[in-house]
N, C-alpha and C positions, 0 to 999 in steps of 0.2 A: 320751484317746487322741490319738495324733499320727502323721502320716505322716512317718517320719524316715529319714534316710540317715546312718549312723554308721560311723566308723573308730575302733577301739580298739587301742592299741599296748601290748605287754607288755614290750618290751625297748628300751633306749635306748643310743645310741652316744655321745651328747654329754653334757656336764656343765653348762655355763654356762646353757643354755636348751634345752629339748627338748619335743617334742610328746607329750602323753599320749593325747589323743583329740580328735576334731572331729566336727562334724555339721551337718545342715541339716534343719529340720522345719517342717511346716505343722500347727499344732495345732487340735484341736477346741475348741469353746467350753468354758471353765472348766477345760481341761486344766492340771494343775499338777504341780510336782515339789517334794518335800520335805514337811515340814521335813527338811533333810538337812545333813550336814557333809561337805565335800570334802577330800581329802588334798592337792590341788594348786590352782593358780589356774585360773580359768575366766572367759572373756569371752563375753558374748552380745551380738549386734547384731540389733535388730528390723528386718526388711525390709518387713513389711506388718503392718497391724492394730495392736492395742493389748494391754496386759497390765499386771500389777502385780508388783513385786519387794519382798520383805519381808526386812529384816535387823534383828533385835532389835525395838526399838519404832519403827523407821523404816519407812516405806512410800513407794514411788515409783511414780507412774503413768507408764508409758512408751509410746511410739508409734514409728512407722517413722522410722528415722534415728537413734534413740537406743539406747544400749547400757548394760550394767551389768557390774561386776566382782564376782566371788565370790572371796573369799580363803580360803586353807587353814584348816581347823579352825574355821570360823565357820558357825553354823547359819543357813540361809537357806530361803526358800520363794518360788516364783514361779508365777504363774498367768495363763493367757490370759483375755482379756476375753470376756464372754458374747456380746456383740453383734458385736464385731470381733476375733475371736481372732487372735493374732499368728502370723506366720511369722518364724522367726529362724534365725540360724546361731550356732554356738558353737565355741570352741576352748579346750581344756584344756592346760595346760603347767606345767612346773616347771623347776627348775635353780638352780644356785648364785646366778645373777645375775637371776633372774626378777623378784624384787621391785624391784631397781634399775632394770631396764628399764621396768617399769610406772611407777616414780617419774619416769623421764624423760618419760613421756607425761602426767604430772600426776595419775596414779591411785594411790590408797592407801586406807587404812581409813576416812578421813574424806571421801574423794572417790571415790565408787563409780560415779557416773553420768557419761556422756559422750555427745557427738553426733559423727557422722561422715557426710559426704556420699557416701562412696565404697563404699556397700553392695554395688553390683554387682561392683566389683573384688574386694572381700573374698569375696563369694560364689564368684567364679570360682576364687580360691585354694583355698577349701574343696573345690570340685569336684575340682580337681587333686589335692588331698590324698586325697580319697576314692578316686581312681583309682590312687593309689600304695599299694596294699593288700597288698604282700608285704614280707617281712622282709629282702630282699636289701640288700647294702651300697649298691647303686645307688639304691634307693628310699629308704633312710635318709638319704643325702646330699640327695636331691631334696626330701624332706619338710623337712629342716632349712633348705634354701634358701627353701622356700615359707613356713616359719614366720617367718623374718626378713623376707620380703616382706610378710607380713601386718602385722608391726609397723611396717614402713616406710610402708605406706599409712596406718595409723592416725596415725603421727607427722606425716604430710603435712598433715592437716586436722583432727586431733582437737580438739574444743571441749569443755572441761571445764564441768561444771555443779555449782558448789559446793553443799555440803549441810550447812553449819554450822547451829547452832540459831538464829543471829541473821540475820534477813533483811537487816538493814543491812550486816552483815559480808559476806554473799553478794554484795551489790551492789558493794562495794569490790573484792573478789577478782575478780569477773566483769569489771569495768572494767579492772583492772590487767592481767589475763591478755589481754584483748582488745587493750589498748595494746601489750603485748609482741609479740603475734602480728602486729600491723599495722606495728610500727616496729622490729623486731629488726635490720633491715638498716641502720638509722641508728645513730649513735654515742650511743645513749641510756644513761642510768645509772639506778640505783635512785631517785635524787633526782627524776629526770624522771617516773618512774612515780608516785611519791608525790604530786608536784605535780599530775599529771593527774587522779588520783582525789581530790585535795583532802584528804589526811590526812597526819599526821606520818610521817616515814620510820620511826621506831621502832615506831609502831603498825602500819604496813604489814608490817614484819618479823614482828611478833607474829602478825598474821593469817595470813601465809603459813606460818609454822611450825606454827600450830595447825590450819589447815584443809588445807594441801597438804603438810605435813611436810617443808618445805624453805624456804630463805630466798628472797627475791625475786631476789637475785643468782644463786643456784644455778639457779632456774627460768629466768632469762634466758639464762644460759650453756648450760644443757642444751638449751634450745630452739634457740639459735643453732647449736650443734654438731650437733644432729639434722638441721637444715636443711642444714648444710654437708655432712654425710655423703650426703644425698640428691643435692645438686648434684654432688658428686664422682662419684656413681654414674651420673647420667643426663645430665650435660653435659660439654662439652669445655673449659669455662672453666679457665684456668690457676689454680694454687693461690692466687696473689695475688688473682685476680678472685673466687674463691670466698670468700676472707677478707673482702674489701670488701663482697660481697653479703650477708654474714652479720654485719656490724657491727664487723669487726675492721680497724682502720686499719693495723696492723703485722702482716705475714704471719708474722714470727717468733713473736709472741705467740700468733697463731692456731695455728701449728704445734705449739707447746708445749702449749696447751690441748687441742687435738685428740688429740695422742698420749696425754696424761694420761687422757683419757676413753675413747678407743677402743683404746689399746695399739699403734697404728700411726701413722706420719706420714701426712699427707694423701695424699702420692704413693703410699705403700705401700698405703694403704686403697683408693685408686682402682684400682691394679694388681690387687690381690687380688680386689676386687669384680667387675671385668670378666673376670678369669680364671674366677671361679666362675660368672658368667653364661654364658660360652661353654660351659663344661662342662655347665651345666644345659640349654642349647639342644641340645647334642649328645645328651643323654639323653632329650630330650623332643621328638622330631620329629613325632610323630603329632598330628593335630589333635584337640583335646579336644571332646567333645560337650557339650551343655547339658542340664541337668535338665529 
């Protein structure tokens, strides 16, 4: 049994990424779900307590601050701990670019587990989603904005927890990702990452492709551009300042890379993001309560 709050959607206005359902639940001891196969992606984040997540022959012990990804058409099972049953939030989504957006976060079929310190903020987004429970166009746009906000908060501080079969490989990936997160604003290259973890550059490439399904350079670029998008959204730094803050010495190179990734120039992205934020505030003037 679980004490749950759930929003289920049956129609979708958007194509690249859209919300399917979301919820928040406080589970009873040993409450489980599955084995089951989902038609869409699903993210869980544990807010309190403990539990276990099973995918094939893999088992993960999870606690507060950790989360897990469920992929479409993959059989999974998860269960609350008997002594400290978990409380978690979840968000189900799909869309043409859903897999790519997860890849930007470092999540894929080989990397299903993550950590995030912003559980309270993510919970508040889920609460707002639960309160937007009509099918009007206004609420659909509002839910879409909240969905992107959910991804933005994850991108701000997500910490991947590699899960390859080799513990040694786990350590190399963990240290490499940590180095990128701590030094992305500097003019670092893949060679610097390989030197930091003390392995050959070609072997580092092999590990990233096998475990994270992307190259070290792609991971570094994606992380820089994700941070740049956040700075454009929440700061008044000029575009050149954003570029330097994210490790780009040449604003033109930054602008080209950003447009290739986001489909807009940095200035266009900032303008659109702030316009969307103003429209969101106009639609949401009432004070939201807490669960």
